[in-house]
C-alpha positions as CSV (number, residue, x, y, z in Angstrom):
1,M,93.4,146.2,74.3
2,E,92.8,142.9,72.6
3,K,95.8,141.4,74.7
4,R,94.3,142.7,77.8
5,S,90.9,141.0,77.0
6,E,92.7,137.8,76.1
7,R,94.4,137.7,79.5
8,I,91.1,138.4,81.4
9,R,89.5,135.5,79.4
10,Q,92.4,133.2,80.5
11,R,92.2,134.3,84.0
12,L,88.5,133.6,84.0
13,R,88.9,130.1,82.4
14,A,91.5,129.4,85.1
15,A,89.1,130.5,87.8
16,Q,86.4,128.4,86.3
17,L,88.5,125.4,86.0
18,E,89.7,125.7,89.6
19,E,86.1,126.0,90.8
20,N,85.0,123.0,88.8
21,T,87.9,121.1,90.3
22,K,86.9,121.9,93.8
23,Q,83.3,120.9,93.1
24,A,84.3,117.7,91.5
25,A,86.5,116.7,94.6
26,S,83.5,117.7,96.8
27,N,81.2,115.5,94.8
28,M,83.6,112.6,94.8
29,A,83.9,112.9,98.5
30,L,80.2,112.7,98.9
31,V,79.9,109.7,96.6
32,N,82.6,108.0,98.5
33,K,80.8,108.6,101.7
34,V,77.6,107.3,100.4
35,L,79.0,104.3,98.6
36,L,81.5,103.2,101.1
37,G,79.0,102.9,103.9
38,G,79.1,99.1,103.5
39,K,81.2,96.6,105.0
40,A,84.1,96.9,102.7
41,K,85.0,100.5,103.8
42,N,87.9,100.0,106.3
43,V,87.9,96.5,107.2
44,P,90.3,93.6,106.5
45,E,89.8,91.5,103.5
46,D,88.6,88.5,105.5
47,E,85.8,90.5,107.2
48,A,84.4,92.0,104.0
49,F,82.8,88.7,103.2
50,P,80.1,87.6,102.7
51,V,79.0,90.6,100.6
52,S,75.4,90.9,101.4
53,S,74.2,93.9,99.3
54,D,74.7,95.8,96.0
55,K,76.1,98.6,98.2
56,D,78.7,96.4,99.7
57,L,79.6,94.9,96.2
58,V,80.1,98.4,94.8
59,A,82.3,99.4,97.9
60,L,84.3,96.0,97.5
61,E,84.6,96.9,93.7
62,L,86.3,100.3,94.7
63,K,88.4,98.7,97.4
64,I,89.7,96.0,94.9
65,S,90.5,98.6,92.2
66,E,92.7,100.9,94.5
67,S,95.9,99.1,93.7
68,E,97.3,95.8,92.4
69,E,98.5,95.0,96.0
70,S,94.8,95.4,97.2
71,K,93.6,93.1,94.5
72,K,96.3,90.4,95.4
73,R,95.0,90.6,99.1
74,Y,91.4,90.0,98.1
75,I,92.5,87.2,95.8
76,K,94.2,85.5,98.7
77,A,91.1,86.0,100.9
78,V,88.7,84.7,98.4
79,T,90.7,81.7,97.6
80,K,91.1,80.9,101.2
81,L,87.3,80.9,101.5
82,L,86.6,78.8,98.4
83,K,89.1,76.1,99.4
84,R,87.1,74.9,102.3
85,N,84.6,72.8,100.3
86,N,83.1,72.4,96.8
87,L,82.4,75.7,95.0
88,S,78.6,75.6,95.1
89,K,78.7,75.5,98.8
90,T,81.7,77.9,99.6
91,I,80.5,80.6,97.1
92,K,78.0,81.5,99.7
93,S,80.8,82.5,102.0
94,V,81.8,85.1,99.4
95,M,78.4,86.6,98.5
96,A,75.2,86.1,100.4
97,E,72.5,83.6,99.0
98,Q,70.0,86.4,98.1
99,L,72.7,88.4,96.2
100,L,73.8,85.2,94.4
101,C,70.3,84.6,93.3
102,A,69.9,88.1,92.0
103,Y,73.2,87.9,89.7
104,N,74.5,85.8,87.0
105,I,77.6,86.2,84.9
106,S,76.2,88.2,81.9
107,G,73.1,89.7,83.3
108,R,70.5,87.7,81.3
109,N,67.0,86.7,82.1
110,G,66.4,89.7,84.3
111,R,69.3,89.1,86.4
112,K,72.1,91.6,87.3
113,A,75.7,90.8,85.8
114,L,78.7,90.0,87.8
115,K,80.8,91.2,84.8
116,S,79.5,94.9,85.5
117,F,82.0,94.7,88.4
118,P,85.1,93.8,86.5
119,Q,87.6,93.8,89.4
120,F,85.4,91.7,91.7
121,F,84.6,89.3,88.7
122,S,88.3,88.9,87.8
123,V,89.2,88.1,91.5
124,L,86.5,85.4,91.6
125,I,87.6,84.0,88.2
126,D,91.3,84.0,89.3
127,C,90.4,82.3,92.5
128,I,88.2,79.6,91.0
129,G,90.8,79.0,88.3
130,S,93.4,78.3,90.9
131,L,91.3,75.6,92.7
132,V,92.6,72.1,92.1
133,G,90.5,69.9,89.8
134,Q,88.1,72.6,88.8
135,Q,86.7,73.0,85.2
136,A,86.9,76.2,83.2
137,A,86.4,79.1,85.7
138,E,83.5,80.8,84.1
139,R,81.7,77.6,83.6
140,A,82.3,76.6,87.2
141,L,81.0,79.9,88.5
142,S,78.0,79.6,86.3
143,H,77.4,76.0,87.6
144,A,77.8,77.1,91.2
145,L,75.4,80.0,90.7
146,G,72.9,77.7,89.4
147,C,73.2,75.3,92.3
148,V,72.9,78.0,94.8
149,K,69.5,79.3,93.0
150,N,68.2,75.7,92.8
151,N,68.8,75.3,96.6
152,A,67.2,78.7,97.4
153,N,64.1,77.7,95.4
154,K,63.9,74.4,97.2
155,K,64.0,76.2,100.5
156,K,61.2,78.5,99.5
157,K,59.0,75.6,98.4
158,K,59.6,73.9,101.8
159,T,58.4,77.0,103.8
160,M,55.3,77.4,101.6
């Protein structure tokens, strides 16, 4: 009698596990559908830029983290964009100005943290580090973000 009840419990656990797995898969499909509604869903790497919203940034993070090959393609695309001019100008071809103003590296002073997107952040740092004549990558990125924010504030003052 005890063996029979144990088998029934095992079958019940297996059925519950299977149901939970199906539910998790369904939830993940829904999350992917909602999150990947941005630019980075099924577009070539070059067309995923500039990233213009938080939603696009999350989608890009997911695309970069798919595989090492995907990460290499994005590094190549971002490097191509950043080589055009100095960093404080070309960073706007990677992320939209309003998004750059909302973020900083560590998330201090009421801003969002770029480090909360580790794959995207590592792509940026790798690309900046590969540029010729560039200072330390994080410092260069921090300086470029500051320049973009200063320019945006100057534009605001002119329109007032």
